[in-house]
C-alpha positions as CSV (number, residue, x, y, z in Angstrom):
1,M,-30.3,33.7,111.8
2,K,-29.3,30.5,110.0
3,S,-32.7,28.9,110.8
4,V,-34.4,32.0,109.3
5,H,-32.5,31.5,106.1
6,L,-33.4,27.8,106.0
7,V,-37.1,28.6,106.4
8,L,-36.9,31.2,103.7
9,A,-35.1,28.9,101.4
10,A,-37.7,26.2,102.0
11,A,-40.5,28.6,101.3
12,V,-38.9,29.7,98.0
13,G,-38.4,26.1,97.1
14,M,-42.0,25.2,97.8
15,A,-43.2,28.2,95.7
16,C,-41.0,27.2,92.8
17,A,-42.3,23.6,93.0
18,A,-45.9,24.8,93.1
19,T,-45.3,27.0,90.0
20,A,-43.6,24.2,88.1
21,H,-46.4,21.8,88.7
22,A,-49.4,24.2,88.4
23,D,-52.0,23.4,85.8
24,I,-52.8,25.6,82.9
25,K,-56.3,27.1,83.5
26,V,-58.5,27.9,80.5
27,G,-61.7,29.9,81.2
28,V,-64.6,29.4,78.8
29,V,-67.4,31.9,78.5
30,L,-70.2,30.7,76.1
31,S,-73.8,31.6,75.3
32,Q,-75.2,28.2,76.3
33,T,-78.7,29.6,77.0
34,G,-80.7,32.5,75.6
35,P,-81.1,33.6,71.9
36,A,-77.6,32.5,71.0
37,A,-77.8,29.0,72.6
38,S,-77.6,27.4,69.2
39,L,-74.1,28.8,69.0
40,G,-72.9,28.2,72.5
41,I,-74.1,24.6,72.9
42,P,-72.0,23.2,70.0
43,E,-69.1,25.3,71.1
44,K,-69.2,23.8,74.6
45,K,-69.4,20.3,73.0
46,T,-66.3,21.1,71.0
47,V,-64.3,22.4,74.0
48,E,-65.2,19.2,75.8
49,L,-63.1,17.4,73.0
50,Y,-60.0,19.5,73.7
51,P,-56.9,17.7,75.0
52,K,-56.5,17.5,78.7
53,E,-52.7,17.9,78.4
54,I,-50.6,20.1,76.1
55,G,-46.9,20.4,76.2
56,G,-46.6,18.1,79.1
57,Q,-48.9,20.4,81.2
58,K,-52.3,19.4,82.5
59,I,-55.1,21.7,81.3
60,D,-58.1,22.6,83.5
61,Y,-61.2,24.0,81.8
62,V,-63.6,26.3,83.7
63,F,-67.0,26.8,82.0
64,M,-69.3,29.8,82.4
65,D,-72.7,30.5,80.7
66,D,-73.3,34.1,79.8
67,G,-76.9,33.5,78.8
68,S,-76.4,35.5,75.6
69,D,-76.2,38.7,77.7
70,P,-73.3,41.1,77.5
71,T,-73.5,42.1,81.2
72,A,-73.5,38.4,82.2
73,A,-70.5,37.9,79.9
74,V,-68.6,40.7,81.7
75,K,-69.4,39.3,85.1
76,A,-68.4,35.7,84.1
77,T,-65.1,37.0,82.6
78,K,-64.2,39.0,85.8
79,K,-64.8,35.9,87.9
80,L,-62.5,33.8,85.7
81,V,-59.6,36.3,85.5
82,D,-59.8,37.6,89.1
83,D,-61.0,34.7,91.2
84,D,-60.1,31.6,89.1
85,K,-56.8,33.2,87.9
86,V,-57.2,31.6,84.4
87,D,-54.4,31.9,82.0
88,V,-56.6,32.5,78.9
89,V,-60.3,33.0,78.2
90,I,-62.1,31.4,75.3
91,G,-65.4,33.1,74.2
92,S,-67.9,34.6,74.0
93,S,-70.1,33.2,71.3
94,I,-71.5,36.4,70.0
95,T,-70.1,39.8,69.0
96,P,-71.9,42.1,71.6
97,N,-70.7,39.9,74.5
98,S,-67.1,39.7,73.1
99,M,-67.1,43.5,72.7
100,A,-68.2,43.9,76.3
101,M,-65.4,41.6,77.5
102,L,-62.6,43.7,75.9
103,D,-62.1,45.9,78.9
104,V,-62.0,43.0,81.3
105,V,-59.4,40.9,79.5
106,G,-57.4,43.9,78.4
107,G,-57.4,45.4,81.9
108,A,-56.4,42.1,83.4
109,K,-53.8,41.5,80.7
110,T,-55.3,38.1,80.0
111,P,-55.3,36.6,76.4
112,N,-58.7,36.1,75.0
113,I,-59.7,33.9,72.0
114,S,-63.2,35.1,70.9
115,L,-65.5,32.8,69.0
116,A,-67.5,35.7,67.6
117,A,-67.0,37.2,64.1
118,G,-67.3,40.9,64.7
119,R,-64.4,42.7,63.0
120,P,-64.2,45.3,65.8
121,I,-63.4,42.6,68.3
122,V,-59.8,42.4,67.0
123,F,-59.3,45.4,64.7
124,P,-57.5,47.6,65.1
125,V,-55.0,45.8,67.3
126,E,-54.4,48.5,69.9
127,G,-55.4,49.1,73.5
128,N,-57.3,46.2,75.0
129,R,-57.4,44.4,71.6
130,V,-53.7,43.7,72.0
131,W,-54.9,40.8,74.3
132,V,-57.7,39.6,72.0
133,F,-57.8,37.1,69.1
134,N,-60.7,35.5,67.3
135,T,-61.1,32.4,65.2
136,P,-64.1,32.9,62.9
137,Q,-63.9,34.6,59.6
138,T,-64.6,38.3,60.2
139,T,-67.6,40.1,59.0
140,G,-65.4,42.0,56.6
141,L,-64.0,38.8,55.0
142,M,-67.5,37.2,54.6
143,A,-69.1,40.5,53.4
144,R,-66.6,40.6,50.6
145,A,-67.4,37.0,49.6
146,I,-71.2,37.9,49.4
147,V,-70.5,41.0,47.3
148,K,-68.4,38.9,45.0
149,N,-71.3,36.4,44.6
150,L,-73.7,39.3,43.9
151,L,-71.5,40.6,41.2
152,Q,-71.2,37.1,39.6
153,D,-75.0,36.9,39.5
154,K,-75.2,40.5,38.1
155,V,-77.3,41.7,41.1
156,E,-77.6,45.5,41.0
157,S,-79.8,46.2,44.0
158,V,-80.0,44.6,47.5
159,A,-81.8,45.2,50.8
160,F,-80.4,44.6,54.3
161,I,-82.0,43.5,57.5
162,G,-79.9,42.7,60.6
163,F,-79.8,42.5,64.4
164,N,-79.9,45.9,66.1
165,D,-76.7,45.2,68.0
166,A,-73.0,45.1,67.4
167,Y,-73.2,42.1,65.1
168,G,-75.8,43.7,62.8
169,E,-74.0,47.1,62.8
170,D,-70.7,45.5,61.9
171,W,-72.3,43.6,59.0
172,W,-74.0,46.8,57.8
173,K,-70.8,48.8,57.9
174,N,-68.7,46.2,56.0
175,F,-71.3,45.0,53.6
176,S,-72.7,48.5,52.7
177,E,-69.3,49.9,52.1
178,D,-68.2,46.9,49.9
179,A,-71.4,46.9,48.0
180,K,-71.2,50.6,47.3
181,A,-67.6,50.3,46.2
182,H,-68.6,47.7,43.6
183,G,-71.6,49.6,42.2
184,I,-74.3,47.6,44.0
185,K,-77.2,49.8,45.3
186,V,-78.4,49.1,48.9
187,V,-82.1,50.2,48.6
188,A,-83.3,49.4,52.2
189,S,-81.7,48.9,55.6
190,E,-83.7,47.5,58.5
191,R,-83.0,46.2,62.0
192,Y,-84.7,43.9,64.5
193,N,-84.1,42.5,68.0
194,R,-82.7,39.0,68.7
195,T,-85.7,38.3,70.8
196,A,-88.3,39.7,68.3
197,T,-91.3,37.7,67.4
198,S,-92.3,39.7,64.3
199,V,-90.6,41.6,61.6
200,T,-93.6,42.2,59.3
201,G,-93.1,46.0,59.2
202,Q,-89.4,45.7,58.3
203,I,-90.1,43.2,55.6
204,L,-92.9,45.2,54.0
205,H,-90.5,48.2,53.8
206,I,-88.0,46.0,52.1
207,L,-90.6,44.6,49.7
208,G,-91.6,48.2,48.8
209,A,-88.0,48.9,47.7
210,H,-88.0,46.1,45.1
211,P,-84.5,44.7,45.7
212,Q,-83.1,41.9,43.6
213,A,-81.6,40.3,46.7
214,V,-81.9,40.5,50.5
215,L,-79.1,40.0,53.0
216,I,-80.1,38.9,56.5
217,A,-77.3,39.8,59.0
218,A,-78.3,37.8,62.0
219,S,-77.1,34.6,63.8
220,G,-78.6,31.4,65.2
221,T,-82.2,30.5,65.0
222,P,-83.5,34.1,65.3
223,A,-82.1,34.6,61.8
224,A,-84.9,32.4,60.4
225,L,-87.6,35.0,61.3
226,P,-86.9,37.5,58.5
227,E,-86.5,34.7,55.9
228,R,-89.8,33.1,56.8
229,E,-91.5,36.4,56.6
230,L,-90.0,37.1,53.2
231,K,-91.3,33.9,51.9
232,K,-94.7,34.5,53.5
233,V,-95.2,37.8,51.6
234,G,-94.1,36.2,48.4
235,Y,-90.6,37.6,47.9
236,K,-89.0,35.9,44.9
237,G,-85.5,37.4,44.9
238,Q,-82.3,35.8,46.1
239,I,-81.8,35.6,49.9
240,Y,-78.4,35.7,51.6
241,Q,-77.5,34.8,55.1
242,T,-74.3,35.1,57.0
243,H,-72.1,32.4,58.5
244,G,-73.9,33.2,61.8
245,V,-76.6,30.7,60.8
246,A,-74.4,27.8,59.7
247,N,-75.7,25.1,62.2
248,P,-78.3,22.3,62.2
249,D,-80.6,24.2,64.5
250,F,-81.1,27.0,62.0
251,L,-81.8,24.5,59.2
252,R,-84.4,22.7,61.4
253,V,-86.2,25.9,62.4
254,C,-86.2,27.6,59.0
255,G,-87.1,24.4,57.1
256,A,-88.2,24.6,53.5
257,D,-88.4,28.4,53.7
258,C,-84.6,28.4,53.5
259,N,-84.2,26.4,50.4
260,G,-82.0,28.3,47.9
261,T,-80.4,30.6,50.4
262,I,-76.8,31.4,49.8
263,L,-74.2,32.1,52.5
264,P,-70.5,31.9,53.2
265,V,-69.4,29.3,55.8
266,S,-66.3,27.7,57.3
267,P,-64.7,25.1,55.0
268,G,-65.1,22.7,58.0
269,V,-68.9,22.8,57.6
270,V,-68.6,21.2,54.2
271,A,-65.3,19.3,54.7
272,E,-66.3,16.3,52.7
273,Q,-67.4,18.4,49.7
274,L,-64.1,20.3,49.5
275,P,-62.0,19.4,46.5
276,A,-58.8,17.5,47.2
277,S,-56.8,20.6,46.1
278,A,-58.4,22.8,48.8
279,P,-55.6,24.2,51.1
280,N,-57.3,23.2,54.3
281,K,-59.0,20.0,53.2
282,A,-57.0,17.9,55.6
283,P,-57.5,20.0,58.8
284,A,-61.2,20.5,57.9
285,M,-61.6,16.7,57.6
286,A,-59.8,16.2,60.9
287,Y,-62.3,18.4,62.6
288,A,-65.3,16.9,60.8
289,K,-64.2,13.3,61.7
290,A,-63.6,14.1,65.3
291,Y,-66.8,16.0,65.9
292,T,-69.1,13.6,64.0
293,A,-67.5,10.7,65.8
294,A,-68.5,12.3,69.1
295,Y,-71.9,13.8,68.2
296,G,-73.2,12.1,65.1
297,K,-73.8,12.6,61.4
298,N,-75.0,16.1,60.3
299,S,-73.8,17.7,63.5
300,L,-71.2,20.0,62.0
301,S,-71.6,23.8,62.4
302,Q,-69.8,27.1,61.9
303,F,-69.7,27.4,65.7
304,S,-68.2,24.1,66.5
305,A,-65.5,24.8,63.8
306,N,-64.8,28.2,65.4
307,A,-64.4,26.5,68.8
308,W,-62.3,23.7,67.3
309,D,-59.8,26.2,65.9
310,A,-59.5,28.0,69.3
311,G,-58.2,24.7,70.6
312,V,-55.9,24.3,67.6
313,L,-54.4,27.7,68.3
314,L,-53.8,26.8,72.0
315,E,-52.1,23.5,71.0
316,H,-49.6,25.4,69.0
317,A,-49.2,28.4,71.3
318,I,-48.9,26.8,74.7
319,P,-45.6,24.9,74.0
320,V,-44.1,28.1,72.8
321,A,-45.3,30.0,75.9
322,L,-43.9,27.3,78.2
323,Q,-40.4,28.1,76.9
324,H,-40.7,31.6,78.4
325,A,-42.9,31.3,81.5
326,K,-44.6,28.6,83.6
327,P,-48.2,28.2,84.9
328,G,-48.5,29.5,88.4
329,D,-46.7,32.7,87.4
330,T,-50.0,34.1,86.3
331,A,-48.9,37.4,84.9
332,G,-45.8,36.0,83.2
333,F,-47.6,33.0,81.6
334,R,-50.5,35.1,80.4
335,A,-48.1,37.5,78.7
336,A,-46.0,34.6,77.2
337,L,-49.2,33.0,75.9
338,R,-50.4,36.2,74.3
339,D,-47.0,36.7,72.6
340,A,-47.1,33.0,71.4
341,L,-50.6,33.4,69.9
342,E,-49.5,36.6,68.1
343,G,-46.5,34.8,66.6
344,L,-48.4,31.9,65.1
345,K,-47.9,31.4,61.4
346,D,-49.5,29.1,58.8
347,I,-51.5,27.1,61.3
348,P,-54.1,25.0,59.6
349,G,-57.6,24.8,61.1
350,A,-61.2,23.9,60.3
351,D,-61.9,27.5,59.4
352,G,-58.8,28.3,57.4
353,I,-55.0,28.9,57.6
354,Y,-54.1,31.2,60.5
355,S,-51.2,33.7,60.3
356,M,-51.3,36.2,63.2
357,S,-49.2,39.3,63.4
358,K,-49.0,42.5,65.5
359,T,-51.6,44.1,63.2
360,D,-53.8,41.1,62.6
361,H,-55.2,39.0,65.5
362,N,-57.6,37.0,63.2
363,G,-55.1,35.8,60.6
364,L,-57.5,34.3,58.0
365,D,-57.7,35.1,54.3
366,D,-59.9,34.1,51.3
367,R,-59.0,30.5,51.8
368,A,-61.2,30.5,54.8
369,V,-64.4,31.0,52.8
370,A,-66.7,28.3,51.3
371,M,-69.9,29.6,49.5
372,V,-72.9,27.3,49.9
373,R,-76.5,27.0,49.0
374,I,-79.1,25.5,51.3
375,E,-80.8,22.5,49.6
376,N,-83.4,20.5,51.5
377,G,-81.8,20.9,54.9
378,T,-78.2,20.5,53.8
379,W,-75.3,22.7,52.8
380,K,-74.4,22.4,49.1
381,L,-70.9,23.7,48.2
382,L,-71.1,26.1,45.2
383,K,-68.5,25.4,42.6
């Protein structure tokens, strides 16, 4: 009997030692190929800059490509949480994929930091969303910024064209409601597919409604298609885009057709142009210096900033979680990390200042918005 006790004690001791020395596993699901590749590629480059140790614990990163496809995102997430036993999932890059992942991360009780902007990803904080956070400015926050600019420029009518998926619909809901509340008439509403090669019919419908301005609610390089078509048919009104296009690839693809376009972006995208008094000038510059040092001048984007801030949140949350559970205790550490993320307050990042709560898993406010105009392939901060 004594020998049995000794064997059991040794087994318990070995299990405790394994738990104490287990690495923290971070799963990363990004759209590195497909229509959203111009988002996923800079995000992956950013994650590769993350620290390899936090709070004295080694961090292992496991990357998966979802190909810009929601079904693939679900499959990748299931593998990470069920087979790889990751402690947290970062991603996906786009709203449809992140929405599809909700059931997986919620069902597995695994914290998820999405890099997509859709408001329904994190609001309301209930059910599976209890386990989900996101770093980008939400569509609601950015839609409000665009409406404010429209009012400043005395625009009374606007047309809308967006993706025919969760991203486009989320923008339509938030923008149309905010515009209507402020007396701006939305005179046309059109949709198109991320993989579309023509939007001539939609643009002709918009032209026939005679709007003073047009908002294109799309992301990545596919967002250039409606803008180029508008210029082709001779539209002279003001064109707006969303922060879903704030990357060098979009500027390259859209070229001169995008000159004069107005959009809200992360302060990190224009870090050097921010006034010294800006509340997140320092963290925005920290991101900008680190990223450009690694990848060169004019490489900053909304998406690399979003990914940078996911790393910032982890750097602050992991030490707190380690006070309550250890890696190796998968369920316990996942729960502790979720609670630590929800408890973060006044955390400065490239996108803004994050203050999470039980009802807000995004945590950003108006300080997270920089309005810019595209001028000759660059982002020019509006004063």
